[in-house]
DRENVO-403989 format. One record per residue (C-alpha): x, y, z; residue in three letters; chain. Coordinates in nm, 2 decimals, m for minus. Last residue first. Layout:
DRENVO-403989
px; py; pz; code; unit
X; Y; Z; ALA; A
...
***
This chain:
DRENVO-403989
px; py; pz; code; unit
m1.11; 1.43; 3.08; ALA; A
m0.74; 1.43; 3.05; GLY; A
m0.76; 1.76; 2.86; SER; A
m0.67; 1.91; 2.52; ILE; A
m0.66; 1.60; 2.32; ARG; A
m0.59; 1.70; 1.96; PRO; A
m0.86; 1.74; 1.70; MET; A
m0.96; 1.56; 1.38; SER; A
m0.75; 1.25; 1.46; MET; A
m0.80; 1.09; 1.12; PRO; A
m0.78; 0.71; 1.08; GLU; A
m0.49; 0.63; 0.86; LYS; A
m0.29; 0.45; 1.13; ALA; A
m0.57; 0.21; 1.21; LEU; A
m0.59; 0.10; 0.85; GLU; A
m0.21; 0.06; 0.83; ALA; A
m0.21; m0.15; 1.15; TRP; A
m0.47; m0.38; 0.99; ILE; A
m0.27; m0.41; 0.67; TYR; A
0.05; m0.48; 0.87; HIS; A
m0.13; m0.75; 1.07; PHE; A
m0.26; m0.91; 0.74; LEU; A
0.09; m0.88; 0.61; LEU; A
0.23; m1.09; 0.90; GLN; A
m0.03; m1.36; 0.85; GLU; A
0.04; m1.37; 0.47; ARG; A
0.42; m1.39; 0.54; ILE; A
0.36; m1.69; 0.76; GLU; A
0.15; m1.87; 0.50; ARG; A
0.39; m1.79; 0.21; TYR; A
0.55; m2.14; 0.19; GLU; A
0.21; m2.30; 0.21; PRO; A
0.08; m2.12; m0.10; ALA; A
m0.28; m2.01; m0.04; ASN; A
m0.24; m1.64; m0.11; TRP; A
0.04; m1.71; m0.35; VAL; A
m0.11; m1.54; m0.65; ASN; A
0.13; m1.62; m0.93; ARG; A
0.14; m1.39; m1.24; ILE; A
0.20; m1.06; m1.07; GLU; A
0.45; m0.93; m1.33; GLU; A
0.70; m0.85; m1.05; PRO; A
0.70; m1.21; m0.94; ASP; A
1.01; m1.28; m0.72; GLU; A
1.04; m0.92; m0.60; LYS; A
0.68; m0.82; m0.62; LEU; A
0.57; m1.12; m0.41; ASP; A
0.20; m1.12; m0.47; PHE; A
m0.08; m1.20; m0.23; LEU; A
m0.44; m1.20; m0.33; GLU; A
m0.76; m1.29; m0.15; GLY; A
m1.00; m1.56; m0.05; TYR; A
m1.17; m1.58; 0.28; THR; A
m1.45; m1.34; 0.19; GLU; A
m1.67; m1.11; 0.40; ASN; A
m1.51; m0.80; 0.27; PHE; A
m1.22; m0.88; 0.03; TYR; A
m0.85; m0.85; 0.12; VAL; A
m0.56; m0.77; m0.12; THR; A
m0.20; m0.82; m0.02; ILE; A
0.11; m0.67; m0.17; LYS; A
0.47; m0.77; m0.10; TYR; A
0.81; m0.62; m0.15; ARG; A
0.82; m0.26; m0.03; GLU; A
0.47; m0.27; 0.10; GLY; A
0.14; m0.26; m0.08; ILE; A
m0.19; m0.31; 0.12; PHE; A
m0.49; m0.36; m0.10; THR; A
m0.86; m0.31; m0.01; LYS; A
m1.17; m0.47; m0.14; GLN; A
m1.55; m0.42; m0.15; HIS; A
m1.75; m0.57; m0.44; VAL; A
m2.01; m0.78; m0.27; LYS; A
m2.07; m0.57; 0.04; THR; A
m2.23; m0.23; m0.03; PRO; A
m2.13; m0.24; m0.40; GLN; A
m1.87; m0.07; m0.61; ASN; A
m1.59; m0.04; m0.36; ARG; A
m1.21; m0.02; m0.42; TYR; A
m0.94; 0.10; m0.19; GLU; A
m0.56; 0.12; m0.23; CYS; A
m0.34; 0.15; 0.08; ILE; A
0.03; 0.25; 0.05; VAL; A
0.33; 0.13; 0.24; HIS; A
0.66; 0.24; 0.39; ASP; A
0.58; 0.61; 0.41; ARG; A
0.78; 0.93; 0.43; ALA; A
1.09; 0.80; 0.26; MET; A
1.46; 0.87; 0.21; GLY; A
1.46; 1.22; 0.37; ASN; A
1.64; 1.53; 0.25; LYS; A
1.59; 1.46; m0.12; GLY; A
1.36; 1.76; m0.18; THR; A
1.07; 1.54; m0.27; TRP; A
1.13; 1.32; 0.03; VAL; A
1.14; 1.62; 0.27; GLU; A
0.82; 1.76; 0.12; LYS; A
0.63; 1.42; 0.13; GLN; A
0.37; 1.52; 0.39; ASP; A
0.15; 1.22; 0.45; VAL; A
m0.21; 1.17; 0.34; GLY; A
m0.46; 1.16; 0.62; THR; A
m0.59; 1.52; 0.60; MET; A
m0.85; 1.58; 0.87; THR; A
m0.57; 1.73; 1.10; ARG; A
m0.54; 2.02; 0.86; PRO; A
m0.19; 2.08; 0.73; ILE; A
m0.06; 2.42; 0.85; PRO; A
0.05; 2.65; 0.55; ILE; A
0.41; 2.70; 0.47; GLY; A
0.35; 2.67; 0.10; ALA; A
0.57; 2.37; 0.07; PHE; A
0.38; 2.20; 0.35; SER; A
0.05; 2.29; 0.19; LEU; A
0.16; 2.12; m0.13; PHE; A
0.27; 1.81; 0.06; THR; A
m0.06; 1.79; 0.25; PRO; A
m0.26; 1.81; m0.07; ALA; A
m0.04; 1.57; m0.28; LEU; A
m0.02; 1.29; m0.02; ASP; A
m0.36; 1.14; m0.10; VAL; A
m0.22; 1.08; m0.45; LEU; A
0.01; 0.83; m0.30; SER; A
0.39; 0.81; m0.30; GLN; A
0.64; 0.54; m0.22; MET; A
1.01; 0.62; m0.23; SER; A
1.17; 0.46; m0.54; PRO; A
1.34; 0.78; m0.66; CYS; A
1.46; 0.84; m1.01; ILE; A
1.66; 1.16; m1.05; ARG; A
1.73; 1.39; m1.34; ASP; A
1.69; 1.70; m1.12; ALA; A
1.67; 1.71; m0.74; PRO; A
1.37; 1.90; m0.60; VAL; A
1.48; 2.23; m0.45; ARG; A
1.70; 2.40; m0.71; ASN; A
1.42; 2.39; m0.97; PRO; A
1.09; 2.24; m0.85; TYR; A
0.99; 1.95; m1.08; ARG; A
0.80; 1.65; m0.96; VAL; A
0.71; 1.35; m1.18; ILE; A
0.46; 1.07; m1.12; PHE; A
0.35; 0.81; m1.37; PRO; A
0.11; 0.59; m1.17; LEU; A
0.06; 0.25; m1.01; ARG; A
m0.28; 0.11; m0.93; LEU; A
m0.40; m0.02; m1.26; LEU; A
m0.09; m0.17; m1.41; ASP; A
0.02; m0.26; m1.05; GLU; A
m0.27; m0.51; m1.04; TYR; A
m0.56; m0.44; m0.82; HIS; A
m0.84; m0.59; m1.04; PHE; A
m1.18; m0.45; m0.92; GLY; A
m1.23; m0.25; m1.24; GLY; A
m1.03; m0.09; m1.52; LYS; A
m0.98; m0.08; m1.90; ASP; A
m0.89; m0.42; m2.04; HIS; A
m0.80; m0.76; m1.89; LEU; A
m0.62; m1.07; m2.02; GLY; A
m0.36; m1.04; m1.75; HIS; A
m0.23; m0.73; m1.92; GLN; A
m0.44; m0.66; m2.23; GLY; A
m0.48; m0.28; m2.22; PHE; A
m0.52; m0.22; m1.85; LEU; A
m0.50; 0.13; m1.72; HIS; A
m0.37; 0.34; m1.43; GLY; A
m0.52; 0.59; m1.19; HIS; A
m0.57; 0.96; m1.15; ASP; A
m0.27; 1.07; m1.35; THR; A
0.06; 1.24; m1.27; THR; A
0.27; 1.55; m1.35; PHE; A
0.37; 1.78; m1.06; VAL; A
0.52; 2.12; m1.12; VAL; A
0.63; 2.33; m0.82; ILE; A
0.67; 2.69; m0.95; THR; A
0.93; 2.94; m0.84; ASN; A
1.19; 2.88; m1.11; GLU; A
0.94; 2.81; m1.38; SER; A
0.75; 3.15; m1.35; LEU; A
0.95; 3.36; m1.60; GLY; A
0.65; 3.42; m1.81; LEU; A
0.81; 3.25; m2.12; GLU; A
0.93; 2.96; m1.90; ASP; A
0.58; 2.90; m1.76; LEU; A
0.44; 2.93; m2.11; LYS; A
0.68; 2.66; m2.23; ASP; A
0.56; 2.42; m1.96; LEU; A
0.20; 2.48; m2.07; ILE; A
0.28; 2.43; m2.43; LYS; A
0.47; 2.11; m2.34; GLY; A
0.16; 1.97; m2.17; VAL; A
0.00; 2.03; m2.51; TYR; A
0.25; 1.82; m2.70; LYS; A
0.24; 1.55; m2.43; ASP; A
m0.14; 1.54; m2.49; LEU; A
m0.07; 1.42; m2.85; MET; A
0.19; 1.16; m2.75; SER; A
m0.05; 1.02; m2.49; ILE; A
m0.34; 0.99; m2.74; MET; A
m0.10; 0.82; m2.99; GLY; A
0.00; 0.57; m2.72; TYR; A
m0.37; 0.48; m2.67; TYR; A
m0.40; 0.47; m3.05; VAL; A
m0.13; 0.20; m3.08; ALA; A
m0.27; 0.02; m2.78; MET; A
m0.62; 0.00; m2.92; ASN; A
m0.47; m0.12; m3.26; GLN; A
m0.28; m0.40; m3.09; LYS; A
m0.58; m0.50; m2.88; ALA; A
m0.80; m0.51; m3.19; GLU; A
m0.56; m0.74; m3.37; GLU; A
m0.54; m0.97; m3.07; GLU; A
m0.92; m0.99; m3.06; SER; A
m1.12; m0.82; m2.79; ILE; A
m1.44; m1.02; m2.70; ASN; A
m1.27; m1.22; m2.42; MET; A
m1.28; m0.96; m2.15; HIS; A
m1.62; m1.09; m2.03; SER; A
m1.79; m0.87; m1.78; HIS; A
m1.72; m0.72; m1.43; PHE; A
m1.50; m0.44; m1.55; GLY; A
m1.70; m0.17; m1.36; ILE; A
m1.97; m0.32; m1.16; ASN; A
m2.34; m0.29; m1.22; GLY; A
m2.59; m0.03; m1.08; PHE; A
m2.93; m0.15; m0.96; LYS; A
m2.79; m0.25; m0.63; GLU; A
m2.66; m0.58; m0.49; GLU; A
m2.47; m0.70; m0.79; VAL; A
m2.18; m0.94; m0.74; TYR; A
m2.41; m1.25; m0.76; GLU; A
m2.51; m1.15; m1.11; SER; A
m2.16; m1.18; m1.26; PHE; A
m2.25; m1.47; m1.49; ASP; A
m1.99; m1.50; m1.76; PRO; A
m2.06; m1.55; m2.13; ASN; A
m1.73; m1.58; m2.31; VAL; A
m1.53; m1.66; m1.99; GLU; A
m1.20; m1.50; m1.91; GLN; A
m1.36; m1.23; m1.70; THR; A
m1.51; m1.50; m1.49; LEU; A
m1.17; m1.62; m1.37; GLN; A
m1.09; m1.28; m1.23; PHE; A
m1.43; m1.26; m1.05; HIS; A
m1.36; m1.59; m0.89; PRO; A
m1.06; m1.49; m0.67; PRO; A
m0.72; m1.58; m0.82; ASN; A
m0.56; m1.93; m0.80; THR; A
m0.64; m2.03; m1.15; ASP; A
m0.61; m1.68; m1.29; HIS; A
m0.25; m1.72; m1.41; GLU; A
m0.34; m2.05; m1.59; GLY; A
m0.22; m1.93; m1.94; PRO; A
m0.04; m1.60; m1.91; VAL; A
m0.26; m1.32; m2.04; VAL; A
m0.12; m1.09; m2.30; LYS; A
0.05; m0.75; m2.32; PRO; A
0.14; m0.62; m2.67; ILE; A
0.50; m0.50; m2.72; THR; A
0.45; m0.25; m3.01; LEU; A
0.59; m0.29; m3.36; LYS; A
0.29; m0.45; m3.52; GLU; A
0.06; m0.18; m3.39; PRO; A
0.26; 0.08; m3.59; ASP; A
0.24; 0.41; m3.39; TYR; A
0.18; 0.76; m3.52; MET; A
m0.13; 0.65; m3.71; THR; A
m0.40; 0.80; m3.48; ASP; A
m0.17; 1.09; m3.40; TRP; A
m0.18; 1.23; m3.75; PRO; A
m0.48; 1.26; m3.73; GLU; A
m0.72; 1.32; m3.45; PRO; A
m0.76; 1.08; m3.16; VAL; A
m1.00; 0.80; m3.05; LEU; A
m0.95; 0.50; m2.82; TYR; A
m1.27; 0.54; m2.62; PRO; A
m1.10; 0.53; m2.37; PRO; A
m0.90; 0.74; m2.11; HIS; A
m0.58; 0.87; m2.27; PRO; A
m0.68; 1.15; m2.24; ASP; A
m0.90; 1.38; m2.03; PHE; A
m0.65; 1.65; m1.92; PHE; A
m0.67; 1.84; m1.59; SER; A
m0.46; 2.15; m1.57; ALA; A
m0.47; 2.22; m1.19; TRP; A
m0.35; 2.57; m1.10; LEU; A
m0.25; 2.67; m0.75; PHE; A
m0.14; 3.04; m0.76; PHE; A
0.07; 3.31; m0.60; SER; A
m0.03; 3.64; m0.76; GLU; A
0.19; 3.90; m0.93; ASN; A
m0.12; 4.05; m1.11; ASN; A
0.03; 4.01; m1.46; GLU; A
0.18; 3.68; m1.37; LYS; A
m0.15; 3.54; m1.24; TYR; A
m0.33; 3.67; m1.55; LYS; A
m0.07; 3.51; m1.78; GLU; A
m0.11; 3.18; m1.60; LEU; A
m0.48; 3.19; m1.66; THR; A
m0.43; 3.25; m2.03; THR; A
m0.19; 2.95; m2.03; ASN; A
m0.44; 2.72; m1.86; SER; A
m0.70; 2.83; m2.12; ARG; A
m0.48; 2.75; m2.41; GLU; A
m0.35; 2.42; m2.27; SER; A
m0.70; 2.30; m2.18; ILE; A
m0.86; 2.41; m2.50; TRP; A
m0.59; 2.26; m2.72; THR; A
m0.61; 1.93; m2.53; ASN; A
m0.99; 1.96; m2.57; TYR; A
m0.96; 1.93; m2.95; HIS; A
m1.07; 2.23; m3.15; PHE; A
m0.74; 2.31; m3.31; GLU; A
m0.68; 1.94; m3.36; GLU; A
m0.96; 1.93; m3.61; PRO; A
m1.23; 1.68; m3.51; ILE; A
m1.23; 1.38; m3.74; GLN; A
m1.14; 1.13; m3.48; TRP; A
m0.94; 0.83; m3.62; LYS; A
m0.95; 0.53; m3.38; TYR; A
m1.31; 0.40; m3.44; GLN; A
m1.61; 0.51; m3.64; ILE; A
m1.91; 0.29; m3.58; SER; A
m2.08; 0.56; m3.36; GLN; A
m2.13; 0.78; m3.66; ASP; A
m2.12; 1.13; m3.52; MET; A
m2.45; 1.32; m3.50; SER; A
m2.43; 1.50; m3.17; GLY; A
m2.59; 1.54; m2.83; THR; A
m2.82; 1.23; m2.86; PRO; A
m2.61; 1.10; m3.01; SER; A
m2.23; 1.09; m3.04; LEU; A
m1.99; 1.38; m3.08; TYR; A
m1.79; 1.52; m3.37; TYR; A
m2.08; 1.67; m3.57; ASP; A
m2.19; 1.85; m3.25; ARG; A
m1.90; 2.09; m3.30; TRP; A
m2.06; 2.24; m3.61; ASN; A
m2.02; 2.60; m3.50; LYS; A
m1.64; 2.55; m3.46; CYS; A
m1.56; 2.92; m3.48; GLY; A
m1.33; 2.95; m3.19; LYS; A
m1.61; 3.10; m2.97; GLU; A
m1.82; 2.79; m3.05; GLU; A
m1.55; 2.56; m2.95; MET; A
m1.49; 2.76; m2.63; TRP; A
m1.86; 2.74; m2.53; LEU; A
m1.85; 2.36; m2.58; ALA; A
m1.55; 2.34; m2.35; TYR; A
m1.71; 2.56; m2.09; HIS; A
m1.99; 2.31; m2.02; GLN; A
m2.08; 2.06; m2.30; GLY; A
m1.98; 1.72; m2.41; VAL; A
m2.15; 1.43; m2.23; HIS; A
m2.23; 1.27; m2.57; ALA; A
m1.89; 1.10; m2.57; GLU; A
m1.66; 1.18; m2.86; ASN; A
m1.33; 1.19; m2.67; THR; A
m1.39; 1.15; m2.30; HIS; A
m1.66; 1.40; m2.20; ASN; A
m1.69; 1.61; m1.88; ARG; A
m1.59; 1.96; m1.94; ALA; A
m1.49; 2.24; m1.71; LEU; A
m1.35; 2.59; m1.68; GLU; A
m1.30; 2.68; m1.32; VAL; A
m1.20; 2.98; m1.11; TYR; A
m1.19; 3.03; m0.74; ASP; A
m1.13; 2.66; m0.68; PHE; A
m1.22; 2.55; m0.33; GLY; A
m1.46; 2.28; m0.43; TYR; A
m1.62; 2.50; m0.70; PHE; A
m1.63; 2.88; m0.69; PRO; A
m1.69; 2.90; m0.97; GLY; A
m1.67; 3.00; m1.33; ASN; A
m2.04; 3.04; m1.41; PHE; A
m2.17; 3.30; m1.65; THR; A
m2.14; 3.13; m1.99; ARG; A
m2.18; 2.80; m1.81; TRP; A
m2.55; 2.87; m1.74; PHE; A
m2.61; 2.99; m2.10; GLU; A
m2.45; 2.67; m2.22; LEU; A
m2.70; 2.44; m2.05; ASP; A
m2.53; 2.12; m2.15; GLN; A
m2.42; 1.99; m1.81; LEU; A
m2.73; 2.16; m1.67; ILE; A
m2.94; 1.88; m1.82; PRO; A
m2.78; 1.65; m1.72; TYR; A
m2.51; 1.63; m1.46; SER; A
m2.18; 1.79; m1.37; GLU; A
m2.34; 2.06; m1.16; LEU; A
m2.47; 1.78; m0.93; SER; A
m2.74; 1.78; m0.66; SER; A
m2.75; 1.50; m0.41; TYR; A
m3.07; 1.51; m0.20; THR; A
m3.31; 1.64; m0.46; ASP; A
m3.15; 1.44; m0.74; ASN; A
m2.87; 1.47; m0.99; SER; A
m2.73; 1.25; m1.26; LYS; A
m2.39; 1.26; m1.43; LEU; A
m2.21; 1.23; m1.10; PRO; A
m2.00; 1.48; m0.91; GLN; A
m1.62; 1.53; m0.84; PHE; A
m1.55; 1.46; m1.21; HIS; A
m1.32; 1.77; m1.24; ALA; A
m1.19; 1.75; m1.60; LYS; A
m1.04; 2.06; m1.77; GLY; A
m0.91; 2.38; m1.61; ILE; A
m0.91; 2.41; m1.23; LEU; A
m0.81; 2.74; m1.06; ALA; A
m0.69; 2.87; m0.73; THR; A
m0.54; 3.21; m0.64; GLN; A
m0.34; 3.19; m0.32; TYR; A
m0.39; 3.43; m0.02; GLY; A
m0.38; 3.20; 0.28; ASP; A
m0.76; 3.14; 0.29; ASP; A
m0.74; 3.05; m0.08; LYS; A
m0.47; 2.79; m0.01; LEU; A
m0.67; 2.61; 0.26; GLU; A
m1.00; 2.63; 0.05; HIS; A
m0.82; 2.49; m0.26; GLY; A
m0.66; 2.21; m0.05; ILE; A
m1.01; 2.09; 0.01; THR; A
m1.27; 2.13; 0.29; ARG; A
m1.56; 1.89; 0.27; VAL; A
m1.90; 2.06; 0.28; ASP; A
m1.94; 2.03; m0.09; GLU; A
m1.98; 1.66; m0.05; SER; A
m1.79; 1.46; m0.30; LEU; A
m2.05; 1.29; m0.51; LYS; A
m2.12; 0.93; m0.60; THR; A
m2.17; 0.78; m0.95; GLY; A
m1.82; 0.65; m0.96; LEU; A
m1.73; 0.51; m0.62; ALA; A
m1.64; 0.61; m0.26; TRP; A
m1.70; 0.98; m0.27; ALA; A
m1.72; 0.99; 0.11; GLY; A
m1.41; 1.18; 0.21; HIS; A
m1.30; 0.91; 0.45; GLN; A
m1.36; 0.58; 0.26; SER; A
m1.23; 0.76; m0.04; PRO; A
m0.90; 0.83; 0.13; TYR; A
m0.82; 1.19; 0.24; MET; A
m0.58; 1.46; 0.12; GLY; A
m0.90; 1.65; 0.01; THR; A
m0.80; 1.77; m0.34; ILE; A
m0.62; 1.46; m0.46; ILE; A
m0.86; 1.23; m0.27; SER; A
m1.16; 1.37; m0.46; ALA; A
m0.97; 1.28; m0.78; ARG; A
m0.92; 0.93; m0.67; SER; A
m1.27; 0.86; m0.56; PRO; A
m1.42; 1.03; m0.88; THR; A
m1.19; 0.86; m1.13; CYS; A
m1.15; 0.49; m1.06; THR; A
m0.85; 0.29; m0.95; PRO; A
m0.87; 0.40; m0.58; ASN; A
m0.59; 0.55; m0.36; PRO; A
m0.37; 0.59; m0.66; CYS; A
0.00; 0.49; m0.64; TYR; A
0.35; 0.62; m0.69; ALA; A
0.64; 0.38; m0.69; ARG; A
0.88; 0.51; m0.96; SER; A
0.89; 0.86; m0.84; PHE; A
1.05; 1.07; m1.12; THR; A
1.25; 1.37; m0.99; THR; A
1.29; 1.69; m1.19; GLY; A
1.45; 1.85; m1.49; GLU; A
1.52; 1.54; m1.69; LYS; A
1.17; 1.40; m1.60; ALA; A
1.01; 1.72; m1.72; LEU; A
1.21; 1.70; m2.04; ARG; A
1.10; 1.34; m2.09; ASN; A
0.74; 1.46; m2.03; LEU; A
0.79; 1.71; m2.31; ASN; A
0.95; 1.46; m2.55; PRO; A
0.68; 1.19; m2.50; THR; A
0.74; 0.93; m2.77; SER; A
0.65; 0.57; m2.70; ILE; A
0.83; 0.24; m2.77; GLU; A
1.14; 0.35; m2.59; ASN; A
0.98; 0.32; m2.25; ASN; A
1.16; 0.48; m1.95; PHE; A
1.24; 0.83; m2.10; THR; A
0.94; 0.79; m2.33; GLY; A
0.68; 0.80; m2.06; ILE; A
0.41; 0.54; m2.08; THR; A
0.51; 0.29; m1.80; ASN; A
0.27; 0.41; m1.53; TRP; A
m0.04; 0.35; m1.74; HIS; A
m0.26; 0.66; m1.79; GLN; A
m0.62; 0.66; m1.68; GLN; A
m0.68; 1.04; m1.70; ASP; A
m0.41; 1.29; m1.73; THR; A
m0.29; 1.53; m1.47; THR; A
m0.09; 1.85; m1.45; ILE; A
m0.06; 2.02; m1.11; LEU; A
0.10; 2.36; m1.11; LEU; A
0.18; 2.51; m0.77; ILE; A
0.33; 2.85; m0.71; ASN; A
0.59; 2.87; m0.45; PRO; A
0.59; 3.13; m0.17; ARG; A
0.81; 3.43; m0.23; LYS; A
1.14; 3.42; m0.05; MET; A
***
């Protein structure tokens, strides 16, 4: 039997409950189709609720505290081996189309970055560079979310090749000239949107693999629905804000939470004690400046962004069918982390380890191997993707990979491969450094050098409204969970080589 092809499709910052099959307020016909044809894992998690750490975990099979790209603004070392290297060495073709974000927007003599200024927008460089990059033989990259000034790389070249000579009109200064006061409706024609680019270039790559009869690992990496909330028509008005269920804070829910939660609900909070370096902390600001009307509109456009990208995910799935590749291709759809759009009075992301931010949409399709039309509660983590893909390919899993092999779970032969997940978050050396242990029923969050924390009973309190860290009736459970967390930390330490002698 020919080894399976692997198609990984990811979005950026997509809430777990935004697939139409499970949420009748949103339309995602192509993801619905994927769920019908595969298994949806209802308890999948990111290892870190920000882009670079989580994405680096996808390709390394390691936690951020292990692969080194521990926060936004850091770089995954190019010395770290990835799943791409392992697959390439065994004869696979490897490609990444879309967002990488393994490197920061700035570069220096010690930590160079291809995703930084000014090379980011040196189109002559990108005209002749397509890899290798972190184990990918072939890459086509971009870095911007919607109209951000970071636009450039292969995406800008593609727009010019497609005849969009005025592409800068759709992007902010200093790269472009778009009016920064414009919200929600993005004037860029859909034919030049990066969703179109990603699907078109992914499909061209699939055609090449089919023509050459090559086994492949292709990552189609979409940018939406990461804010800013901006999408071309008609997607910007697809949803009526007044007909959506808008999340809201529950009065008093932060009373027993750590101080940074409470500060977010102040108009002019002082977060200075949380800053040790010159860089601030994601989400550590007031979340009170978004009105209810604005929150409704944000959510409506966020849903529109998801529905639009669903269309282009569908084009890739259709191409697989057209090329006769679907039967022997593992398709995984997921995202890098979740999103807050009003839950708990919070927006976007940061050091708030709620399920909304840590939990992911996660669908696996592999015809006749992975059960169809199934919902499975078995826990998954993005660190499991690399070892699991290698397992399906029949390639030995490197001992440095600390994710677990989920092959037998995906195929329905085993009920679970893990009984917990660990989520990490660090933005400062000591002041913003937390880890969360999530088990079947309980989740506990600990903070470096702090005696406060979070403990939620997901059975009794699935919305995570009551932090029972200090509740007397949960004291014994807290002590047990702290042991389980410590054991989990010990268990995920890599054993990079076996013992080959007693001394």
